[in-house]
C-alpha positions as CSV (number, residue, x, y, z in Angstrom):
1,M,122.1,-50.2,-36.5
2,R,121.1,-50.1,-40.2
3,E,123.6,-52.8,-40.9
4,G,122.2,-55.1,-38.3
5,V,124.6,-54.4,-35.4
6,P,122.5,-54.8,-32.2
7,Y,122.5,-52.0,-29.6
8,E,121.3,-51.9,-26.0
9,A,120.2,-49.0,-23.8
10,S,121.3,-47.8,-20.4
11,I,118.8,-45.6,-18.6
12,N,119.8,-43.6,-15.5
13,F,117.0,-42.6,-13.3
14,G,116.9,-41.6,-9.6
15,G,115.9,-39.0,-7.1
16,D,112.5,-38.1,-5.7
17,G,109.3,-39.0,-7.6
18,I,109.9,-42.7,-8.4
19,K,106.5,-44.6,-8.5
20,I,106.7,-48.4,-8.5
21,Q,104.0,-51.1,-8.6
22,E,104.8,-54.3,-6.8
23,L,103.1,-57.4,-8.0
24,G,102.6,-60.5,-5.9
25,D,102.6,-64.1,-7.2
26,G,99.6,-64.5,-9.5
27,E,99.0,-60.8,-10.0
28,T,99.0,-59.3,-13.6
29,T,99.4,-55.9,-15.1
30,E,100.0,-54.3,-18.5
31,V,103.4,-52.9,-19.3
32,N,104.0,-51.2,-22.7
33,G,101.0,-53.0,-24.2
34,A,102.1,-56.4,-23.0
35,R,100.9,-58.6,-20.1
36,F,103.3,-58.9,-17.2
37,D,102.8,-61.6,-14.6
38,G,104.1,-61.3,-11.1
39,P,105.9,-61.6,-8.9
40,G,107.9,-58.6,-9.9
41,I,108.2,-54.8,-9.8
42,V,107.1,-52.3,-12.5
43,V,108.6,-48.8,-12.4
44,R,105.7,-46.6,-13.5
45,E,107.3,-43.1,-13.2
46,W,110.8,-41.9,-12.6
47,P,112.9,-38.8,-13.0
48,L,115.0,-39.4,-16.1
49,R,118.6,-38.4,-15.6
50,G,120.1,-39.8,-18.8
51,V,119.9,-42.3,-21.7
52,A,122.7,-44.0,-23.6
53,I,122.6,-46.1,-26.7
54,C,125.6,-48.4,-26.6
55,P,126.8,-51.9,-27.7
56,Y,126.5,-53.2,-24.1
57,G,123.9,-51.6,-21.9
58,A,123.7,-51.8,-18.1
59,D,120.8,-54.3,-18.6
60,M,121.5,-56.9,-21.2
61,N,117.8,-57.5,-21.7
62,T,117.3,-54.2,-23.5
63,A,117.2,-53.6,-27.2
64,C,117.1,-50.4,-29.4
65,V,115.3,-50.0,-32.6
66,E,115.8,-47.3,-35.3
67,M,113.0,-44.8,-35.5
68,A,111.5,-44.0,-38.9
69,A,113.0,-40.8,-40.4
70,G,110.6,-37.9,-40.5
71,K,108.1,-39.3,-38.1
72,T,107.1,-37.1,-35.1
73,Y,106.8,-38.4,-31.6
74,A,105.0,-36.6,-28.7
75,A,106.9,-36.1,-25.5
76,S,106.3,-34.1,-22.3
77,V,109.2,-32.4,-20.5
78,C,108.7,-31.7,-16.8
79,H,111.1,-29.7,-14.6
80,A,111.3,-30.0,-10.9
81,E,111.7,-26.8,-9.0
82,R,115.4,-26.4,-8.2
83,E,117.3,-24.2,-5.8
84,P,119.8,-21.9,-7.4
85,T,123.2,-23.5,-7.9
86,R,126.0,-21.8,-5.9
87,R,129.5,-21.8,-7.4
88,K,132.8,-21.2,-5.7
89,T,135.0,-18.6,-7.3
90,R,138.8,-18.4,-6.9
């Protein structure tokens, strides 16, 4: 990345709790500080299952940027209640 090789992202989300905003023709909303004009769908919340930084992401319209070393970023981690996992033994 530091040498200018572009990378993309693949984000895996799914399960209960997805919140989407559907925009009709002529409707407008803000996404990540930018204006988004409908028609279209904006995913507002989702259960994050995984993220991969790779040369060719699942969506070719993504891009990754290097974060500044030493800078701190705030994040919230939420856990859904889960039932105990049962394992088979041999």
